[in-house]
PDB file of N, H, CA, C and O in Angstrom:
ATOM      1  N   MET A   1      14.019-120.949-160.649  1.00  0.00           N
ATOM      2  CA  MET A   1      13.169-119.997-159.976  1.00  0.00           C
ATOM      3  C   MET A   1      12.628-118.991-160.984  1.00  0.00           C
ATOM      4  O   MET A   1      13.358-118.517-161.855  1.00  0.00           O
ATOM      5  N   THR A   2      11.356-118.673-160.859  1.00  0.00           N
ATOM      6  H   THR A   2      10.763-119.058-160.151  1.00  0.00           H
ATOM      7  CA  THR A   2      10.724-117.691-161.731  1.00  0.00           C
ATOM      8  C   THR A   2      10.335-116.483-160.904  1.00  0.00           C
ATOM      9  O   THR A   2       9.721-116.623-159.846  1.00  0.00           O
ATOM     10  N   TRP A   3      10.683-115.305-161.374  1.00  0.00           N
ATOM     11  H   TRP A   3      11.181-115.191-162.234  1.00  0.00           H
ATOM     12  CA  TRP A   3      10.313-114.088-160.664  1.00  0.00           C
ATOM     13  C   TRP A   3       8.865-113.764-160.976  1.00  0.00           C
ATOM     14  O   TRP A   3       8.460-113.830-162.137  1.00  0.00           O
ATOM     15  N   PRO A   4       8.069-113.413-159.965  1.00  0.00           N
ATOM     16  CA  PRO A   4       6.677-113.051-160.217  1.00  0.00           C
ATOM     17  C   PRO A   4       6.587-111.723-160.960  1.00  0.00           C
ATOM     18  O   PRO A   4       7.499-110.898-160.900  1.00  0.00           O
ATOM     19  N   LEU A   5       5.479-111.534-161.656  1.00  0.00           N
ATOM     20  H   LEU A   5       4.739-112.204-161.704  1.00  0.00           H
ATOM     21  CA  LEU A   5       5.232-110.256-162.321  1.00  0.00           C
ATOM     22  C   LEU A   5       5.279-109.128-161.297  1.00  0.00           C
ATOM     23  O   LEU A   5       4.995-109.340-160.118  1.00  0.00           O
ATOM     24  N   PRO A   6       5.637-107.932-161.748  1.00  0.00           N
ATOM     25  CA  PRO A   6       5.537-106.803-160.829  1.00  0.00           C
ATOM     26  C   PRO A   6       4.064-106.557-160.472  1.00  0.00           C
ATOM     27  O   PRO A   6       3.161-106.980-161.193  1.00  0.00           O
ATOM     28  N   GLU A   7       3.846-105.879-159.369  1.00  0.00           N
ATOM     29  H   GLU A   7       4.580-105.536-158.783  1.00  0.00           H
ATOM     30  CA  GLU A   7       2.491-105.444-159.040  1.00  0.00           C
ATOM     31  C   GLU A   7       2.026-104.495-160.137  1.00  0.00           C
ATOM     32  O   GLU A   7       2.775-103.609-160.549  1.00  0.00           O
ATOM     33  N   ILE A   8       0.811-104.670-160.607  1.00  0.00           N
ATOM     34  H   ILE A   8       0.203-105.389-160.272  1.00  0.00           H
ATOM     35  CA  ILE A   8       0.286-103.835-161.686  1.00  0.00           C
ATOM     36  C   ILE A   8      -0.954-103.106-161.179  1.00  0.00           C
ATOM     37  O   ILE A   8      -1.918-103.727-160.733  1.00  0.00           O
ATOM     38  N   ARG A   9      -0.910-101.768-161.258  1.00  0.00           N
ATOM     39  H   ARG A   9      -0.127-101.263-161.621  1.00  0.00           H
ATOM     40  CA  ARG A   9      -2.082-100.946-160.947  1.00  0.00           C
ATOM     41  C   ARG A   9      -2.367-100.093-162.171  1.00  0.00           C
ATOM     42  O   ARG A   9      -1.479 -99.430-162.708  1.00  0.00           O
ATOM     43  N   ARG A  10      -3.617-100.122-162.601  1.00  0.00           N
ATOM     44  H   ARG A  10      -4.338-100.661-162.165  1.00  0.00           H
ATOM     45  CA  ARG A  10      -3.991 -99.430-163.838  1.00  0.00           C
ATOM     46  C   ARG A  10      -4.832 -98.191-163.543  1.00  0.00           C
ATOM     47  O   ARG A  10      -5.706 -98.205-162.675  1.00  0.00           O
ATOM     48  N   ASP A  11      -4.549 -97.124-164.282  1.00  0.00           N
ATOM     49  H   ASP A  11      -3.839 -97.114-164.986  1.00  0.00           H
ATOM     50  CA  ASP A  11      -5.363 -95.916-164.272  1.00  0.00           C
ATOM     51  C   ASP A  11      -5.488 -95.467-165.723  1.00  0.00           C
ATOM     52  O   ASP A  11      -4.642 -94.729-166.228  1.00  0.00           O
ATOM     53  N   GLY A  12      -6.559 -95.922-166.398  1.00  0.00           N
ATOM     54  H   GLY A  12      -7.246 -96.522-165.988  1.00  0.00           H
ATOM     55  CA  GLY A  12      -6.702 -95.661-167.827  1.00  0.00           C
ATOM     56  C   GLY A  12      -5.641 -96.414-168.599  1.00  0.00           C
ATOM     57  O   GLY A  12      -5.552 -97.638-168.503  1.00  0.00           O
ATOM     58  N   ASN A  13      -4.828 -95.689-169.370  1.00  0.00           N
ATOM     59  H   ASN A  13      -4.900 -94.694-169.448  1.00  0.00           H
ATOM     60  CA  ASN A  13      -3.745 -96.364-170.092  1.00  0.00           C
ATOM     61  C   ASN A  13      -2.390 -96.129-169.422  1.00  0.00           C
ATOM     62  O   ASN A  13      -1.345 -96.388-170.020  1.00  0.00           O
ATOM     63  N   GLU A  14      -2.409 -95.638-168.179  1.00  0.00           N
ATOM     64  H   GLU A  14      -3.258 -95.427-167.693  1.00  0.00           H
ATOM     65  CA  GLU A  14      -1.179 -95.504-167.395  1.00  0.00           C
ATOM     66  C   GLU A  14      -1.116 -96.639-166.372  1.00  0.00           C
ATOM     67  O   GLU A  14      -2.111 -96.986-165.736  1.00  0.00           O
ATOM     68  N   PHE A  15       0.068 -97.197-166.236  1.00  0.00           N
ATOM     69  H   PHE A  15       0.877 -96.916-166.753  1.00  0.00           H
ATOM     70  CA  PHE A  15       0.267 -98.348-165.362  1.00  0.00           C
ATOM     71  C   PHE A  15       1.389 -98.077-164.379  1.00  0.00           C
ATOM     72  O   PHE A  15       2.457 -97.584-164.740  1.00  0.00           O
ATOM     73  N   TYR A  16       1.118 -98.413-163.125  1.00  0.00           N
ATOM     74  H   TYR A  16       0.250 -98.814-162.831  1.00  0.00           H
ATOM     75  CA  TYR A  16       2.123 -98.418-162.084  1.00  0.00           C
ATOM     76  C   TYR A  16       2.607 -99.854-161.965  1.00  0.00           C
ATOM     77  O   TYR A  16       1.799-100.772-161.821  1.00  0.00           O
ATOM     78  N   LEU A  17       3.908-100.054-162.023  1.00  0.00           N
ATOM     79  H   LEU A  17       4.564 -99.308-162.140  1.00  0.00           H
ATOM     80  CA  LEU A  17       4.512-101.376-161.883  1.00  0.00           C
ATOM     81  C   LEU A  17       5.385-101.351-160.636  1.00  0.00           C
ATOM     82  O   LEU A  17       6.364-100.607-160.571  1.00  0.00           O
ATOM     83  N   GLY A  18       5.029-102.164-159.651  1.00  0.00           N
ATOM     84  H   GLY A  18       4.234-102.768-159.704  1.00  0.00           H
ATOM     85  CA  GLY A  18       5.768-102.199-158.393  1.00  0.00           C
ATOM     86  C   GLY A  18       6.665-103.421-158.327  1.00  0.00           C
ATOM     87  O   GLY A  18       6.215-104.546-158.549  1.00  0.00           O
ATOM     88  N   TYR A  19       7.914-103.199-158.025  1.00  0.00           N
ATOM     89  H   TYR A  19       8.279-102.286-157.845  1.00  0.00           H
ATOM     90  CA  TYR A  19       8.902-104.279-157.945  1.00  0.00           C
ATOM     91  C   TYR A  19       9.222-104.530-156.484  1.00  0.00           C
ATOM     92  O   TYR A  19      10.011-103.800-155.884  1.00  0.00           O
ATOM     93  N   TRP A  20       8.615-105.558-155.906  1.00  0.00           N
ATOM     94  H   TRP A  20       7.974-106.152-156.393  1.00  0.00           H
ATOM     95  CA  TRP A  20       8.771-105.816-154.484  1.00  0.00           C
ATOM     96  C   TRP A  20      10.064-106.550-154.174  1.00  0.00           C
ATOM     97  O   TRP A  20      10.562-106.453-153.052  1.00  0.00           O
ATOM     98  N   ASP A  21      10.618-107.274-155.120  1.00  0.00           N
ATOM     99  H   ASP A  21      10.213-107.353-156.031  1.00  0.00           H
ATOM    100  CA  ASP A  21      11.903-107.936-154.916  1.00  0.00           C
ATOM    101  C   ASP A  21      12.953-107.132-155.671  1.00  0.00           C
ATOM    102  O   ASP A  21      13.156-107.340-156.867  1.00  0.00           O
ATOM    103  N   THR A  22      13.609-106.228-154.986  1.00  0.00           N
ATOM    104  H   THR A  22      13.444-106.060-154.014  1.00  0.00           H
ATOM    105  CA  THR A  22      14.556-105.336-155.652  1.00  0.00           C
ATOM    106  C   THR A  22      15.908-105.988-155.913  1.00  0.00           C
ATOM    107  O   THR A  22      16.829-105.320-156.383  1.00  0.00           O
ATOM    108  N   ASP A  23      16.044-107.267-155.622  1.00  0.00           N
ATOM    109  H   ASP A  23      15.296-107.809-155.240  1.00  0.00           H
ATOM    110  CA  ASP A  23      17.295-107.974-155.896  1.00  0.00           C
ATOM    111  C   ASP A  23      17.353-108.536-157.314  1.00  0.00           C
ATOM    112  O   ASP A  23      18.318-109.216-157.662  1.00  0.00           O
ATOM    113  N   ILE A  24      16.359-108.270-158.126  1.00  0.00           N
ATOM    114  H   ILE A  24      15.575-107.717-157.843  1.00  0.00           H
ATOM    115  CA  ILE A  24      16.304-108.839-159.480  1.00  0.00           C
ATOM    116  C   ILE A  24      16.735-107.789-160.513  1.00  0.00           C
ATOM    117  O   ILE A  24      16.064-107.591-161.526  1.00  0.00           O
ATOM    118  N   PHE A  25      17.844-107.131-160.247  1.00  0.00           N
ATOM    119  H   PHE A  25      18.389-107.292-159.424  1.00  0.00           H
ATOM    120  CA  PHE A  25      18.283-106.021-161.074  1.00  0.00           C
ATOM    121  C   PHE A  25      18.415-106.385-162.546  1.00  0.00           C
ATOM    122  O   PHE A  25      17.996-105.609-163.405  1.00  0.00           O
ATOM    123  N   ASP A  26      18.983-107.541-162.858  1.00  0.00           N
ATOM    124  H   ASP A  26      19.323-108.171-162.160  1.00  0.00           H
ATOM    125  CA  ASP A  26      19.193-107.900-164.264  1.00  0.00           C
ATOM    126  C   ASP A  26      17.855-108.079-164.987  1.00  0.00           C
ATOM    127  O   ASP A  26      17.712-107.637-166.127  1.00  0.00           O
ATOM    128  N   VAL A  27      16.887-108.711-164.352  1.00  0.00           N
ATOM    129  H   VAL A  27      17.003-109.070-163.426  1.00  0.00           H
ATOM    130  CA  VAL A  27      15.558-108.879-164.967  1.00  0.00           C
ATOM    131  C   VAL A  27      14.888-107.522-165.108  1.00  0.00           C
ATOM    132  O   VAL A  27      14.324-107.214-166.157  1.00  0.00           O
ATOM    133  N   ARG A  28      14.945-106.733-164.088  1.00  0.00           N
ATOM    134  H   ARG A  28      15.404-106.984-163.235  1.00  0.00           H
ATOM    135  CA  ARG A  28      14.312-105.407-164.083  1.00  0.00           C
ATOM    136  C   ARG A  28      14.903-104.516-165.161  1.00  0.00           C
ATOM    137  O   ARG A  28      14.163-103.828-165.865  1.00  0.00           O
ATOM    138  N   GLU A  29      16.226-104.516-165.304  1.00  0.00           N
ATOM    139  H   GLU A  29      16.827-105.075-164.732  1.00  0.00           H
ATOM    140  CA  GLU A  29      16.875-103.688-166.322  1.00  0.00           C
ATOM    141  C   GLU A  29      16.509-104.149-167.730  1.00  0.00           C
ATOM    142  O   GLU A  29      16.244-103.325-168.605  1.00  0.00           O
ATOM    143  N   ARG A  30      16.495-105.451-167.946  1.00  0.00           N
ATOM    144  H   ARG A  30      16.711-106.120-167.235  1.00  0.00           H
ATOM    145  CA  ARG A  30      16.118-105.975-169.267  1.00  0.00           C
ATOM    146  C   ARG A  30      14.644-105.674-169.555  1.00  0.00           C
ATOM    147  O   ARG A  30      14.295-105.321-170.681  1.00  0.00           O
ATOM    148  N   PHE A  31      13.784-105.810-168.552  1.00  0.00           N
ATOM    149  H   PHE A  31      14.068-106.097-167.637  1.00  0.00           H
ATOM    150  CA  PHE A  31      12.366-105.495-168.714  1.00  0.00           C
ATOM    151  C   PHE A  31      12.181-104.026-169.089  1.00  0.00           C
ATOM    152  O   PHE A  31      11.405-103.707-169.990  1.00  0.00           O
ATOM    153  N   GLU A  32      12.883-103.141-168.410  1.00  0.00           N
ATOM    154  H   GLU A  32      13.514-103.400-167.678  1.00  0.00           H
ATOM    155  CA  GLU A  32      12.784-101.712-168.735  1.00  0.00           C
ATOM    156  C   GLU A  32      13.258-101.448-170.164  1.00  0.00           C
ATOM    157  O   GLU A  32      12.653-100.646-170.875  1.00  0.00           O
ATOM    158  N   ALA A  33      14.330-102.111-170.589  1.00  0.00           N
ATOM    159  H   ALA A  33      14.821-102.762-170.011  1.00  0.00           H
ATOM    160  CA  ALA A  33      14.811-101.944-171.962  1.00  0.00           C
ATOM    161  C   ALA A  33      13.771-102.431-172.969  1.00  0.00           C
ATOM    162  O   ALA A  33      13.551-101.786-173.994  1.00  0.00           O
ATOM    163  N   LEU A  34      13.131-103.566-172.683  1.00  0.00           N
ATOM    164  H   LEU A  34      13.310-104.090-171.850  1.00  0.00           H
ATOM    165  CA  LEU A  34      12.089-104.081-173.576  1.00  0.00           C
ATOM    166  C   LEU A  34      10.884-103.147-173.619  1.00  0.00           C
ATOM    167  O   LEU A  34      10.309-102.928-174.685  1.00  0.00           O
ATOM    168  N   LEU A  35      10.501-102.598-172.476  1.00  0.00           N
ATOM    169  H   LEU A  35      10.969-102.776-171.610  1.00  0.00           H
ATOM    170  CA  LEU A  35       9.420-101.614-172.458  1.00  0.00           C
ATOM    171  C   LEU A  35       9.791-100.410-173.317  1.00  0.00           C
ATOM    172  O   LEU A  35       8.990 -99.943-174.127  1.00  0.00           O
ATOM    173  N   ASP A  36      11.003 -99.917-173.136  1.00  0.00           N
ATOM    174  H   ASP A  36      11.654-100.296-172.479  1.00  0.00           H
ATOM    175  CA  ASP A  36      11.459 -98.735-173.867  1.00  0.00           C
ATOM    176  C   ASP A  36      11.499 -98.970-175.376  1.00  0.00           C
ATOM    177  O   ASP A  36      11.231 -98.055-176.154  1.00  0.00           O
ATOM    178  N   GLU A  37      11.831-100.189-175.789  1.00  0.00           N
ATOM    179  H   GLU A  37      12.049-100.932-175.157  1.00  0.00           H
ATOM    180  CA  GLU A  37      11.928-100.518-177.217  1.00  0.00           C
ATOM    181  C   GLU A  37      10.564-100.752-177.866  1.00  0.00           C
ATOM    182  O   GLU A  37      10.446-100.680-179.089  1.00  0.00           O
ATOM    183  N   HIS A  38       9.533-101.030-177.065  1.00  0.00           N
ATOM    184  H   HIS A  38       9.629-101.089-176.072  1.00  0.00           H
ATOM    185  CA  HIS A  38       8.232-101.400-177.630  1.00  0.00           C
ATOM    186  C   HIS A  38       7.486-100.153-178.101  1.00  0.00           C
ATOM    187  O   HIS A  38       7.386 -99.177-177.358  1.00  0.00           O
ATOM    188  N   PRO A  39       6.958-100.175-179.336  1.00  0.00           N
ATOM    189  CA  PRO A  39       6.290 -98.990-179.883  1.00  0.00           C
ATOM    190  C   PRO A  39       4.989 -98.608-179.166  1.00  0.00           C
ATOM    191  O   PRO A  39       4.553 -97.464-179.290  1.00  0.00           O
ATOM    192  N   ALA A  40       4.362 -99.512-178.429  1.00  0.00           N
ATOM    193  H   ALA A  40       4.717-100.441-178.329  1.00  0.00           H
ATOM    194  CA  ALA A  40       3.103 -99.209-177.742  1.00  0.00           C
ATOM    195  C   ALA A  40       3.322 -98.685-176.326  1.00  0.00           C
ATOM    196  O   ALA A  40       2.358 -98.383-175.622  1.00  0.00           O
ATOM    197  N   VAL A  41       4.583 -98.575-175.901  1.00  0.00           N
ATOM    198  H   VAL A  41       5.366 -98.820-176.473  1.00  0.00           H
ATOM    199  CA  VAL A  41       4.888 -98.219-174.509  1.00  0.00           C
ATOM    200  C   VAL A  41       5.651 -96.903-174.453  1.00  0.00           C
ATOM    201  O   VAL A  41       6.553 -96.654-175.252  1.00  0.00           O
ATOM    202  N   THR A  42       5.269 -96.063-173.489  1.00  0.00           N
ATOM    203  H   THR A  42       4.537 -96.265-172.839  1.00  0.00           H
ATOM    204  CA  THR A  42       6.008 -94.842-173.190  1.00  0.00           C
ATOM    205  C   THR A  42       6.394 -94.890-171.716  1.00  0.00           C
ATOM    206  O   THR A  42       5.528 -94.962-170.844  1.00  0.00           O
ATOM    207  N   LEU A  43       7.684 -94.850-171.444  1.00  0.00           N
ATOM    208  H   LEU A  43       8.387 -94.791-172.153  1.00  0.00           H
ATOM    209  CA  LEU A  43       8.164 -94.799-170.059  1.00  0.00           C
ATOM    210  C   LEU A  43       7.862 -93.415-169.498  1.00  0.00           C
ATOM    211  O   LEU A  43       8.076 -92.410-170.175  1.00  0.00           O
ATOM    212  N   ARG A  44       7.364 -93.360-168.258  1.00  0.00           N
ATOM    213  H   ARG A  44       7.191 -94.177-167.708  1.00  0.00           H
ATOM    214  CA  ARG A  44       6.995 -92.082-167.654  1.00  0.00           C
ATOM    215  C   ARG A  44       7.942 -91.698-166.516  1.00  0.00           C
ATOM    216  O   ARG A  44       8.587 -90.651-166.568  1.00  0.00           O
ATOM    217  N   ASP A  45       8.022 -92.536-165.503  1.00  0.00           N
ATOM    218  H   ASP A  45       7.498 -93.387-165.461  1.00  0.00           H
ATOM    219  CA  ASP A  45       8.776 -92.196-164.306  1.00  0.00           C
ATOM    220  C   ASP A  45       9.114 -93.486-163.579  1.00  0.00           C
ATOM    221  O   ASP A  45       8.572 -94.540-163.911  1.00  0.00           O
ATOM    222  N   GLY A  46       9.995 -93.421-162.601  1.00  0.00           N
ATOM    223  H   GLY A  46      10.436 -92.565-162.332  1.00  0.00           H
ATOM    224  CA  GLY A  46      10.276 -94.609-161.817  1.00  0.00           C
ATOM    225  C   GLY A  46      11.586 -94.524-161.066  1.00  0.00           C
ATOM    226  O   GLY A  46      12.371 -93.588-161.216  1.00  0.00           O
ATOM    227  N   ASP A  47      11.788 -95.556-160.243  1.00  0.00           N
ATOM    228  H   ASP A  47      11.151 -96.317-160.121  1.00  0.00           H
ATOM    229  CA  ASP A  47      13.054 -95.736-159.542  1.00  0.00           C
ATOM    230  C   ASP A  47      13.262 -97.233-159.367  1.00  0.00           C
ATOM    231  O   ASP A  47      12.667 -98.017-160.107  1.00  0.00           O
ATOM    232  N   ARG A  48      14.083 -97.654-158.419  1.00  0.00           N
ATOM    233  H   ARG A  48      14.567 -97.017-157.819  1.00  0.00           H
ATOM    234  CA  ARG A  48      14.392 -99.088-158.348  1.00  0.00           C
ATOM    235  C   ARG A  48      13.233 -99.936-157.844  1.00  0.00           C
ATOM    236  O   ARG A  48      13.245-101.153-158.029  1.00  0.00           O
ATOM    237  N   GLU A  49      12.226 -99.325-157.207  1.00  0.00           N
ATOM    238  H   GLU A  49      12.216 -98.336-157.057  1.00  0.00           H
ATOM    239  CA  GLU A  49      11.110-100.082-156.652  1.00  0.00           C
ATOM    240  C   GLU A  49       9.804 -99.962-157.424  1.00  0.00           C
ATOM    241  O   GLU A  49       8.879-100.736-157.175  1.00  0.00           O
ATOM    242  N   TRP A  50       9.697 -99.019-158.351  1.00  0.00           N
ATOM    243  H   TRP A  50      10.448 -98.390-158.553  1.00  0.00           H
ATOM    244  CA  TRP A  50       8.456 -98.842-159.103  1.00  0.00           C
ATOM    245  C   TRP A  50       8.733 -98.128-160.425  1.00  0.00           C
ATOM    246  O   TRP A  50       9.816 -97.591-160.655  1.00  0.00           O
ATOM    247  N   GLN A  51       7.727 -98.144-161.270  1.00  0.00           N
ATOM    248  H   GLN A  51       6.847 -98.581-161.083  1.00  0.00           H
ATOM    249  CA  GLN A  51       7.837 -97.494-162.573  1.00  0.00           C
ATOM    250  C   GLN A  51       6.428 -97.192-163.057  1.00  0.00           C
ATOM    251  O   GLN A  51       5.502 -97.957-162.788  1.00  0.00           O
ATOM    252  N   THR A  52       6.259 -96.078-163.771  1.00  0.00           N
ATOM    253  H   THR A  52       7.011 -95.457-163.990  1.00  0.00           H
ATOM    254  CA  THR A  52       4.987 -95.814-164.428  1.00  0.00           C
ATOM    255  C   THR A  52       5.227 -95.764-165.930  1.00  0.00           C
ATOM    256  O   THR A  52       6.220 -95.216-166.408  1.00  0.00           O
ATOM    257  N   VAL A  53       4.290 -96.351-166.651  1.00  0.00           N
ATOM    258  H   VAL A  53       3.484 -96.796-166.263  1.00  0.00           H
ATOM    259  CA  VAL A  53       4.370 -96.412-168.110  1.00  0.00           C
ATOM    260  C   VAL A  53       2.984 -96.149-168.693  1.00  0.00           C
ATOM    261  O   VAL A  53       1.969 -96.414-168.050  1.00  0.00           O
ATOM    262  N   MET A  54       2.954 -95.635-169.898  1.00  0.00           N
ATOM    263  H   MET A  54       3.779 -95.420-170.421  1.00  0.00           H
ATOM    264  CA  MET A  54       1.723 -95.513-170.675  1.00  0.00           C
ATOM    265  C   MET A  54       1.772 -96.639-171.707  1.00  0.00           C
ATOM    266  O   MET A  54       2.798 -96.851-172.353  1.00  0.00           O
ATOM    267  N   ILE A  55       0.659 -97.359-171.858  1.00  0.00           N
ATOM    268  H   ILE A  55      -0.174 -97.187-171.332  1.00  0.00           H
ATOM    269  CA  ILE A  55       0.620 -98.468-172.812  1.00  0.00           C
ATOM    270  C   ILE A  55      -0.611 -98.323-173.692  1.00  0.00           C
ATOM    271  O   ILE A  55      -1.739 -98.268-173.202  1.00  0.00           O
ATOM    272  N   ASP A  56      -0.378 -98.262-174.998  1.00  0.00           N
ATOM    273  H   ASP A  56       0.538 -98.307-175.396  1.00  0.00           H
ATOM    274  CA  ASP A  56      -1.456 -98.180-175.977  1.00  0.00           C
ATOM    275  C   ASP A  56      -1.537 -99.532-176.685  1.00  0.00           C
ATOM    276  O   ASP A  56      -0.941 -99.731-177.743  1.00  0.00           O
ATOM    277  N   SER A  57      -2.285-100.451-176.081  1.00  0.00           N
ATOM    278  H   SER A  57      -2.770-100.289-175.221  1.00  0.00           H
ATOM    279  CA  SER A  57      -2.387-101.828-176.574  1.00  0.00           C
ATOM    280  C   SER A  57      -3.760-102.365-176.198  1.00  0.00           C
ATOM    281  O   SER A  57      -4.305-101.984-175.162  1.00  0.00           O
ATOM    282  N   PRO A  58      -4.336-103.252-177.028  1.00  0.00           N
ATOM    283  CA  PRO A  58      -5.642-103.826-176.681  1.00  0.00           C
ATOM    284  C   PRO A  58      -5.624-104.636-175.384  1.00  0.00           C
ATOM    285  O   PRO A  58      -6.639-104.695-174.689  1.00  0.00           O
ATOM    286  N   ASP A  59      -4.503-105.257-175.047  1.00  0.00           N
ATOM    287  H   ASP A  59      -3.679-105.209-175.611  1.00  0.00           H
ATOM    288  CA  ASP A  59      -4.394-106.059-173.829  1.00  0.00           C
ATOM    289  C   ASP A  59      -3.070-105.724-173.130  1.00  0.00           C
ATOM    290  O   ASP A  59      -2.113-106.493-173.205  1.00  0.00           O
ATOM    291  N   PRO A  60      -3.023-104.573-172.451  1.00  0.00           N
ATOM    292  CA  PRO A  60      -1.756-104.136-171.866  1.00  0.00           C
ATOM    293  C   PRO A  60      -1.199-105.074-170.803  1.00  0.00           C
ATOM    294  O   PRO A  60       0.018-105.227-170.697  1.00  0.00           O
ATOM    295  N   GLU A  61      -2.070-105.706-170.014  1.00  0.00           N
ATOM    296  H   GLU A  61      -3.058-105.582-170.100  1.00  0.00           H
ATOM    297  CA  GLU A  61      -1.586-106.634-169.003  1.00  0.00           C
ATOM    298  C   GLU A  61      -0.874-107.828-169.634  1.00  0.00           C
ATOM    299  O   GLU A  61       0.139-108.303-169.121  1.00  0.00           O
ATOM    300  N   ALA A  62      -1.419-108.307-170.761  1.00  0.00           N
ATOM    301  H   ALA A  62      -2.242-107.921-171.178  1.00  0.00           H
ATOM    302  CA  ALA A  62      -0.768-109.411-171.472  1.00  0.00           C
ATOM    303  C   ALA A  62       0.592-108.968-172.023  1.00  0.00           C
ATOM    304  O   ALA A  62       1.555-109.735-172.003  1.00  0.00           O
ATOM    305  N   LEU A  63       0.664-107.737-172.511  1.00  0.00           N
ATOM    306  H   LEU A  63      -0.118-107.113-172.527  1.00  0.00           H
ATOM    307  CA  LEU A  63       1.935-107.214-173.021  1.00  0.00           C
ATOM    308  C   LEU A  63       2.966-107.131-171.899  1.00  0.00           C
ATOM    309  O   LEU A  63       4.126-107.493-172.095  1.00  0.00           O
ATOM    310  N   ILE A  64       2.554-106.662-170.734  1.00  0.00           N
ATOM    311  H   ILE A  64       1.611-106.368-170.575  1.00  0.00           H
ATOM    312  CA  ILE A  64       3.459-106.610-169.583  1.00  0.00           C
ATOM    313  C   ILE A  64       3.958-108.014-169.258  1.00  0.00           C
ATOM    314  O   ILE A  64       5.154-108.212-169.046  1.00  0.00           O
ATOM    315  N   GLY A  65       3.047-108.992-169.215  1.00  0.00           N
ATOM    316  H   GLY A  65       2.076-108.831-169.387  1.00  0.00           H
ATOM    317  CA  GLY A  65       3.440-110.374-168.927  1.00  0.00           C
ATOM    318  C   GLY A  65       4.393-110.939-169.955  1.00  0.00           C
ATOM    319  O   GLY A  65       5.353-111.628-169.610  1.00  0.00           O
ATOM    320  N   GLU A  66       4.128-110.648-171.225  1.00  0.00           N
ATOM    321  H   GLU A  66       3.348-110.088-171.505  1.00  0.00           H
ATOM    322  CA  GLU A  66       5.000-111.148-172.305  1.00  0.00           C
ATOM    323  C   GLU A  66       6.405-110.555-172.193  1.00  0.00           C
ATOM    324  O   GLU A  66       7.396-111.278-172.293  1.00  0.00           O
ATOM    325  N   LEU A  67       6.486-109.252-171.989  1.00  0.00           N
ATOM    326  H   LEU A  67       5.680-108.666-171.908  1.00  0.00           H
ATOM    327  CA  LEU A  67       7.795-108.605-171.900  1.00  0.00           C
ATOM    328  C   LEU A  67       8.542-109.036-170.638  1.00  0.00           C
ATOM    329  O   LEU A  67       9.764-109.186-170.660  1.00  0.00           O
ATOM    330  N   TRP A  68       7.806-109.236-169.529  1.00  0.00           N
ATOM    331  H   TRP A  68       6.813-109.113-169.511  1.00  0.00           H
ATOM    332  CA  TRP A  68       8.441-109.713-168.297  1.00  0.00           C
ATOM    333  C   TRP A  68       9.032-111.106-168.513  1.00  0.00           C
ATOM    334  O   TRP A  68      10.153-111.385-168.089  1.00  0.00           O
ATOM    335  N   ALA A  69       8.267-111.979-169.179  1.00  0.00           N
ATOM    336  H   ALA A  69       7.356-111.752-169.523  1.00  0.00           H
ATOM    337  CA  ALA A  69       8.757-113.343-169.442  1.00  0.00           C
ATOM    338  C   ALA A  69       9.999-113.294-170.345  1.00  0.00           C
ATOM    339  O   ALA A  69      10.950-114.046-170.133  1.00  0.00           O
ATOM    340  N   ARG A  70       9.988-112.418-171.341  1.00  0.00           N
ATOM    341  H   ARG A  70       9.215-111.807-171.513  1.00  0.00           H
ATOM    342  CA  ARG A  70      11.158-112.280-172.211  1.00  0.00           C
ATOM    343  C   ARG A  70      12.364-111.762-171.432  1.00  0.00           C
ATOM    344  O   ARG A  70      13.486-112.227-171.635  1.00  0.00           O
ATOM    345  N   ALA A  71      12.131-110.801-170.542  1.00  0.00           N
ATOM    346  H   ALA A  71      11.220-110.423-170.377  1.00  0.00           H
ATOM    347  CA  ALA A  71      13.234-110.253-169.739  1.00  0.00           C
ATOM    348  C   ALA A  71      13.808-111.322-168.838  1.00  0.00           C
ATOM    349  O   ALA A  71      15.026-111.438-168.706  1.00  0.00           O
ATOM    350  N   TYR A  72      12.947-112.101-168.221  1.00  0.00           N
ATOM    351  H   TYR A  72      11.958-112.007-168.329  1.00  0.00           H
ATOM    352  CA  TYR A  72      13.413-113.187-167.347  1.00  0.00           C
ATOM    353  C   TYR A  72      14.170-114.226-168.159  1.00  0.00           C
ATOM    354  O   TYR A  72      15.244-114.665-167.748  1.00  0.00           O
ATOM    355  N   GLY A  73      13.626-114.627-169.308  1.00  0.00           N
ATOM    356  H   GLY A  73      12.754-114.270-169.641  1.00  0.00           H
ATOM    357  CA  GLY A  73      14.257-115.642-170.146  1.00  0.00           C
ATOM    358  C   GLY A  73      15.619-115.213-170.667  1.00  0.00           C
ATOM    359  O   GLY A  73      16.513-116.043-170.831  1.00  0.00           O
ATOM    360  N   ALA A  74      15.783-113.913-170.931  1.00  0.00           N
ATOM    361  H   ALA A  74      15.057-113.239-170.798  1.00  0.00           H
ATOM    362  CA  ALA A  74      17.060-113.408-171.445  1.00  0.00           C
ATOM    363  C   ALA A  74      18.136-113.401-170.396  1.00  0.00           C
ATOM    364  O   ALA A  74      19.317-113.298-170.727  1.00  0.00           O
ATOM    365  N   THR A  75      17.760-113.510-169.132  1.00  0.00           N
ATOM    366  H   THR A  75      16.801-113.595-168.863  1.00  0.00           H
ATOM    367  CA  THR A  75      18.760-113.455-168.074  1.00  0.00           C
ATOM    368  C   THR A  75      19.067-114.810-167.471  1.00  0.00           C
ATOM    369  O   THR A  75      19.956-114.919-166.626  1.00  0.00           O
ATOM    370  N   GLU A  76      18.346-115.855-167.888  1.00  0.00           N
ATOM    371  H   GLU A  76      17.623-115.767-168.574  1.00  0.00           H
ATOM    372  CA  GLU A  76      18.620-117.198-167.366  1.00  0.00           C
ATOM    373  C   GLU A  76      19.947-117.707-167.894  1.00  0.00           C
ATOM    374  O   GLU A  76      20.301-117.473-169.050  1.00  0.00           O
ATOM    375  N   THR A  77      20.667-118.394-167.049  1.00  0.00           N
ATOM    376  H   THR A  77      20.379-118.584-166.111  1.00  0.00           H
ATOM    377  CA  THR A  77      21.956-118.948-167.493  1.00  0.00           C
ATOM    378  C   THR A  77      21.922-120.453-167.471  1.00  0.00           C
ATOM    379  O   THR A  77      22.914-121.098-167.811  1.00  0.00           O
TER     380      THR A  77
END
């Protein structure tokens, strides 16, 4: 099973990421850690169902997809 990307809403270089399946805690936690470690990303706010981030990247949606795939892949057993 593959978890779908979070809902993405863009406002300039700020992104709202909505997590509609809140049962994916391990993927979500790893994704947040990857966002936090990435030099182009600044974590802003969030809770278990959503998060806002600032992304300074030429293709921020692709970066979100790449980090989400890495987070999912790191949690597969």
